Backbone bond lengths (Angstrom), bond angles and torsions (degrees), N, CA, C in turn:
res aa  C-N    CA-C-N  psi(-1)  N-CA   C-N-CA  omega(-1)  CA-C   N-CA-C  phi
1 M - - - 1.410 - - 1.611 106.81 -
2 D 1.375 116.64 127.50 1.406 117.86 -178.08 1.534 108.40 -88.98
3 L 1.233 117.79 138.07 1.486 125.22 173.13 1.586 113.34 -84.22
4 P 1.305 115.81 146.06 1.444 115.69 174.07 1.560 111.20 -60.87
5 K 1.295 115.20 154.86 1.478 118.54 -174.30 1.520 116.95 -62.11
6 H 1.406 113.29 -28.14 1.450 122.72 -176.40 1.514 114.41 -78.93
7 I 1.255 120.10 -10.92 1.491 124.50 -178.95 1.412 110.79 -97.44
8 D 1.320 118.40 124.59 1.438 128.77 177.93 1.543 112.21 -110.12
9 L 1.284 116.67 103.78 1.487 120.48 -178.21 1.419 113.88 -55.41
10 A 1.253 121.16 -39.33 1.487 123.63 -176.43 1.489 111.23 -64.73
11 A 1.322 115.77 -33.73 1.512 117.95 -178.84 1.569 113.55 -87.89
12 Y 1.230 114.73 -36.89 1.470 117.67 -178.07 1.529 120.52 -92.78
13 R 1.276 112.13 -35.19 1.483 115.93 178.10 1.402 116.81 -96.64
14 D 1.331 116.79 -35.64 1.482 125.68 -172.14 1.618 107.82 -97.09
15 L 1.353 111.34 -16.57 1.554 114.49 -177.62 1.462 117.30 58.41
16 V 1.283 115.89 37.88 1.500 121.93 -174.37 1.598 101.29 -72.96
17 G 1.403 114.09 125.65 1.379 120.07 177.16 1.495 112.76 85.87
18 K 1.318 121.88 -3.47 1.505 121.30 -174.22 1.444 110.69 -114.27
19 Q 1.247 125.59 5.38 1.454 126.37 174.94 1.405 114.90 -61.71
20 R 1.312 119.82 -32.59 1.436 125.18 176.05 1.549 111.64 -61.29
21 N 1.356 110.47 -44.79 1.452 117.33 -174.99 1.630 111.70 -60.97
22 V 1.466 109.74 -39.09 1.434 119.17 178.88 1.482 113.01 -59.32
23 Y 1.447 113.42 -46.01 1.412 113.93 -178.74 1.403 113.35 -71.71
24 G 1.275 115.96 -29.88 1.525 121.31 176.67 1.480 113.54 -57.89
25 R 1.391 109.50 -52.06 1.499 118.56 179.79 1.627 108.92 -58.22
26 R 1.419 115.57 -46.12 1.396 117.18 -177.47 1.658 110.74 -63.53
27 L 1.261 111.57 -40.31 1.466 113.51 176.51 1.573 112.85 -64.19
28 I 1.201 125.54 -35.48 1.410 126.03 178.57 1.502 105.90 -74.85
29 L 1.269 123.31 -37.49 1.476 122.83 176.48 1.600 109.78 -66.10
30 L 1.344 118.18 -41.01 1.386 120.84 175.30 1.562 116.49 -61.76
31 L 1.387 113.41 -40.62 1.409 114.60 174.72 1.479 119.24 -73.31
32 L 1.318 116.48 -22.19 1.498 125.15 173.19 1.519 108.70 -75.40
33 A 1.333 117.72 -36.04 1.430 121.78 177.57 1.566 111.61 -73.44
34 A 1.318 118.16 -33.84 1.563 120.67 177.34 1.481 107.90 -75.76
35 F 1.324 124.80 -31.57 1.434 128.96 175.49 1.581 105.95 -59.89
36 L 1.295 112.58 -55.48 1.466 118.66 -178.81 1.604 111.35 -60.55
37 L 1.245 118.42 -42.30 1.347 121.10 175.20 1.458 115.49 -55.61
38 L 1.408 111.48 -51.34 1.482 116.61 176.17 1.599 115.58 -56.04
39 G 1.315 113.95 -39.59 1.451 119.33 172.17 1.560 110.96 -58.99
40 L 1.317 119.12 -46.99 1.431 119.70 178.73 1.595 110.42 -62.55
41 L 1.215 119.10 -30.90 1.436 121.63 -178.41 1.493 113.15 -85.16
42 N 1.292 114.16 7.30 1.496 122.03 174.83 1.611 112.63 61.89
43 V 1.275 114.22 44.95 1.478 123.54 -177.53 1.591 108.52 -80.86
44 F 1.336 115.90 -32.43 1.440 120.82 -167.77 1.537 113.83 -97.43
45 G 1.254 118.16 41.62 1.454 122.63 -179.46 1.509 118.45 103.71
46 Q 1.246 119.28 -156.51 1.443 122.57 -179.82 1.461 115.02 74.20
47 K 1.221 125.17 -7.94 1.491 127.22 -175.73 1.423 107.78 -79.63
48 P 1.347 118.62 123.55 1.458 120.57 178.41 1.530 113.71 -66.03
49 R 1.223 115.57 147.63 1.517 125.02 178.09 1.507 111.43 -126.09
50 E 1.311 123.29 130.78 1.454 118.20 177.74 1.610 109.17 -97.38
51 S 1.296 108.24 133.88 1.529 119.87 175.96 1.538 105.70 -113.54
52 V 1.319 117.45 133.84 1.396 124.28 178.43 1.521 113.45 -119.63
53 A 1.284 113.73 138.97 1.518 117.59 179.86 1.534 105.56 -131.54
54 N 1.273 121.17 120.43 1.388 125.61 177.42 1.619 113.20 -103.01
55 G 1.298 114.74 139.53 1.481 121.37 -177.54 1.499 108.26 -130.28
56 D 1.397 118.35 -175.86 1.494 120.61 172.93 1.430 109.46 -70.25
57 A 1.446 118.44 -43.12 1.361 124.46 -170.95 1.588 118.69 -90.42
58 A 1.377 113.00 -24.34 1.418 121.13 -177.93 1.412 117.49 -162.57
59 R 1.338 112.92 166.60 1.518 119.65 175.47 1.480 106.74 -123.46
60 L 1.358 108.02 133.11 1.526 117.51 178.96 1.518 114.11 -114.63
61 A 1.260 115.63 128.53 1.426 117.03 -178.78 1.606 107.44 -125.29
62 V 1.349 114.99 126.75 1.460 120.31 -174.28 1.563 104.52 -119.26
63 N 1.382 111.81 122.45 1.524 118.35 178.64 1.496 108.03 -119.38
64 A 1.419 111.80 108.17 1.423 119.22 -176.93 1.453 111.77 -153.07
65 P 1.362 118.87 152.26 1.404 116.35 172.54 1.544 120.55 -58.59
66 T 1.191 121.61 142.39 1.483 119.37 178.19 1.569 115.55 -87.76
67 D 1.321 113.69 -20.39 1.507 120.32 -178.50 1.493 102.81 -133.77
68 L 1.313 113.52 139.21 1.506 117.38 176.69 1.469 112.10 -133.20
69 R 1.317 117.95 148.84 1.441 124.46 177.63 1.511 103.14 -104.20
70 A 1.431 113.08 147.46 1.421 118.49 -175.88 1.444 114.77 -61.55
71 G 1.399 114.81 145.90 1.464 115.86 176.00 1.540 118.93 75.98
72 L 1.156 116.64 7.24 1.565 114.87 177.45 1.479 101.66 -107.70
73 F 1.387 107.89 162.24 1.473 124.97 177.04 1.505 105.24 -87.72
74 Y 1.260 121.13 145.79 1.527 127.72 172.50 1.539 107.12 -146.80
75 E 1.358 109.52 167.89 1.441 115.94 -178.37 1.577 104.68 -135.33
76 G 1.339 113.11 134.75 1.466 121.04 173.22 1.491 109.60 -117.34
77 R 1.341 118.44 129.06 1.397 119.49 -179.23 1.531 112.14 -120.01
78 F 1.332 111.27 133.61 1.584 118.84 -175.31 1.518 101.72 -111.18
79 G 1.259 118.24 125.59 1.441 120.56 170.30 1.499 112.85 -124.99
80 V 1.306 108.29 126.11 1.436 119.01 -175.95 1.456 110.49 -110.47
81 A 1.411 124.70 124.55 1.400 127.55 174.03 1.515 106.12 -116.41
82 A 1.328 119.93 111.80 1.441 127.30 176.41 1.432 111.45 -76.02
83 L 1.319 119.69 126.86 1.492 119.77 175.81 1.578 107.97 -94.62
84 M 1.265 116.94 -15.91 1.509 120.87 175.87 1.520 107.12 -151.85
85 R 1.261 115.29 165.74 1.518 119.03 -178.65 1.566 107.79 -56.33
86 V 1.351 114.53 132.09 1.461 124.92 177.53 1.535 107.47 -110.44
87 E 1.249 122.79 110.79 1.438 122.27 -178.02 1.554 118.98 -55.22
88 A 1.434 110.13 -52.76 1.442 114.58 -179.11 1.475 106.03 -139.05
89 P 1.418 117.71 89.61 1.406 118.31 -179.66 1.593 113.99 -73.75
90 I 1.338 114.31 134.99 1.455 114.64 178.48 1.551 105.87 -135.64
91 I 1.262 115.24 137.82 1.564 119.14 173.75 1.523 104.53 -103.28
92 V 1.268 115.53 121.27 1.604 120.64 177.53 1.504 105.01 -109.08
93 L 1.290 119.21 118.72 1.476 128.03 175.64 1.601 106.02 -82.20
94 E 1.331 113.55 148.62 1.441 121.35 170.74 1.466 109.85 -62.19
95 H 1.428 117.93 144.13 1.489 120.15 171.53 1.437 113.60 -51.64
96 G 1.304 114.11 129.18 1.542 118.29 175.78 1.596 109.95 94.72
97 W 1.242 117.76 -6.62 1.571 118.27 -179.27 1.566 107.27 -61.15
98 L 1.250 125.76 -41.03 1.452 123.63 175.11 1.409 118.64 -105.52
99 D 1.286 121.74 18.11 1.544 126.76 178.42 1.523 105.54 -67.07
100 D 1.286 109.66 138.96 1.418 122.56 -178.62 1.596 114.78 57.32
101 T 1.324 109.27 36.38 1.510 113.95 -176.42 1.610 103.98 -128.37
102 S 1.229 110.47 134.19 1.500 121.34 173.26 1.483 113.81 -90.18
103 I 1.263 123.07 115.13 1.564 126.07 -175.45 1.604 106.53 -94.55
104 T 1.191 123.72 105.55 1.419 121.46 177.88 1.550 116.25 -90.58
105 T 1.311 115.95 -19.61 1.432 119.59 179.22 1.543 111.25 -158.81
106 I 1.383 113.70 149.28 1.434 117.04 168.64 1.484 106.66 -131.58
107 V 1.367 114.25 124.58 1.425 117.35 -173.90 1.575 105.91 -120.49
108 P 1.300 120.52 138.66 1.470 123.20 -17.62 1.575 112.59 -66.94
109 A 1.276 109.97 157.89 1.451 115.83 -173.17 1.619 108.72 -70.21
110 P 1.301 117.72 144.27 1.438 119.64 176.95 1.467 111.78 -69.03
111 T 1.314 121.25 144.24 1.458 126.19 -179.00 1.507 106.95 -88.20
């Protein structure tokens, strides 16, 4: 059986000179899969860290992620332990703490 003139068996069937490209594509796919697996294993941030501040009247503990990826849900917890009666407790966050953040709920809801 005669082949058409534009078909080269060495290039298309035997892959002569194309093995390097196959390994390159496999390497890129492997690197992409490894990157996605590391993201699923939470290697790139999102881990919460607890920061504690002690004062004469109260102790404040903040548990929140230090780094965030865009589009993900996260939770920040503020724990206040009063050591004595505090007349008007106020939590003041640093400028920029909630920038570019959508707040969907605050529990318990303020009265």
